[in-house]
N, C-alpha and C positions, 0 to 999 in steps of 0.2 A: 659699289656704293653709289647712291644717288648724289647729285651735285649738292643738294641742300644738306644732306647728312655730312658730306665731306667738308663743306664750308663750316658748319657748326663745330665740328671737331677741330678744324684748323683755327677757328676763331677762339675757341676755348684755350687751346695750347698757346696761342699768341697773347691772349689776355694774361695768362699766368706768367708768361715770359716778361711782359711789361712790368710786372710786380717784382721782378728780380732786383734785389738791393743794388746790384752793380749798375743797373740802369739809373737809379736815383743818384748813386754816388758820382756818376759821370755826366749828370744832366746838363751842366754848363760847358762841358768840354767839346772840342770839335768832333764831329762824327766822321765816318768813312766816306760820307758824301760831301762834295765840295759845297761850301757856303752854308752848311747846316750843322748846328750843334746837336748833340745827342738828344737833348730834350725835344727839339723840333722834329727830329727823325722819329723818335718814339711817339710823338703826338700824331705825326702823319700815319704811322703804322696803326695806332689806335683808331684813327679815323676810318680805316678800312672795315672796322666793325661798327663804330658808333654812327656812321652815316646810313647804315642799312635800314634801321627802323623808320626814320623820317622819309626815306625814299619809298618805302612801302605805302606810305600815306599820301604821297604826292599824286596829283591828277596827271593823266596822260595827255600831253598837248602836242606831241610831235610824232613823226612817222616812225614805224618800227624798222630797224635794220638788223642785219646779221652781225654776229660776233666778228667775222672777218672784215666787214665794212666798217665796224666800229673802230678797229685798230687802224684801218687804212685812213680814216678821217681824223684820228686823234693827232694833234700837233705836238703833244709832249714827247712822242717817241723819237723826235729828230735829234735829241741830245743837246740842243741849244740851251745852255744854262740861263741865257739872258732873254729867252722867249717870254712872251706875256704869260703863258700858262705856267711855266716853271717858276717864274718870279712870283706869281700869285701863290703857288703851292708853298714856296718857302716862307712867304709872309704869313699866311694863315697858320702854318705849322708852328712858326715862332710865336705867334700870338697865343695859340692854344697851349704851348709849353709853359706860358706864364702861370698857369694854374697848378703846375707841379706834377711830379711823377705819380703821387698817390691818387690824385684826382683823375689823371688820364687812365691809369690802370683800373681804377674803380669804375669809371664810366664804361670802359671796354667790357668788363665783366658783367655789369648791369645789362648792357646791350645783348651780350651772349645769352643771358638768362631770359630776356624778353624774346629773343629770336627762337630759342628752343621751344617756347610755347606757341609761337606764331607761324614759323615757316612750314611746319608739317601740314598746316591747314590751308595753305595757299594753293589755289587750283593749278593743275599742270600747265595750263596755257597762260598763266599770270604774266602780264606785261608790267614793266616799270618805266618811269620817266627818269632819265639820267639827270643828276643835278649839275653835271659839268659838260654837257654837250646837248645840242638841240636835236636829239633823237631819242628813241625808246628802244629797249631790248626786252627779250624775255627775261623773267626772273632768273632762270638757270644760267643764261648767258651773262647776266649782270653779276651773279655770284661767282662765276668763273673769272671775271675780271678782278674781283676782290681777292680770289684765291691767288692769282698771279701777284697782286700787290703784297699780300701777306707773305708769300714765299720770298719775293725779291727783297722787300724791305725788312723782313725778319732776318734775312742773312746780312743785310747792311748793318742792322743794329747789333747783331751778334759780333760782326767784325769790329764794330766801333768799341765794344766793351771787352773784347778778347775772349769770347766764349764760343761754343758750338751753336749753330743756329737751332731754333726750336724744332722739335721732331714732328713735322707736319705729317698727316696721313699719307700713305703711299699712293692712294687713289688720287689725292689732291695734287701731289707732285707729278704724277703721270699726266694729269690734265694740264697742269702748268707747262710742263715740258713740251707737250703737244702744241700748245698755243705758241710758245716761244720758237719752236722749230718752224712752225708755219710762218711766223713773222720774219724769222731770219731768212727763210727761203724766198720770201717776197723781196727782201732787201738785197740778198746776195746771189740768188739763183739756187735752184735745187741741187745742181751738180756740185756747187761749192760746199753745201752742207753735207752731202754724201761723202765727198773727199775728206772733209774735216773729221768726220766720224769713223772713216774706214781706211784712209790712206795717209799715214803720217808724212810720207815723202812728198805728197802733193797738198798738204794741209795749208790753207790760207792763214794769214796773220790773225784774222778775226772773222767770226761768224755772228757777232753780236746782233741780237734782235732789237736792241734798244740803243 
């Protein structure tokens, strides 16, 4: 499946998950992520869908880089909860959560419907300007970054409310795992990843990509 098709399917599954009554019931409770309530986490997850339409309309003002370079430059991957970018994410997510679960789920579904009409008509070489970094990506690379966010934070939200994660398409999960493995290999070394996946007796304590 093409990245755009996979993203649309994953976004639709996620939007439906955001409408789960258990999400609304736990909105003000702590989430599985430190310093975030369930409502803020759900709002951050919804943003991985609702941010896409305005990104498609933004002018390109910075250089194009590869997906690999994008993650190499991104500062949020360092795990520092007090970093400027992670503090900003928590703040805007908490602010968005003030609108409530119904609004967040509804806006996500509306964005999915819009993107179903729009994404298939975008050219193969379409570039987009990132809203959170001074660089540009191809549309397909950008949607890959959103797929990773949907997978990771969908699992975070599921853990927060005690349910199974939403069933994202297999092709999307394959792409996400490929990106995470590449990130983990850059952080820990390829040999470490191979040992962790094939040799329990030599497995390291962690191969976390993030």
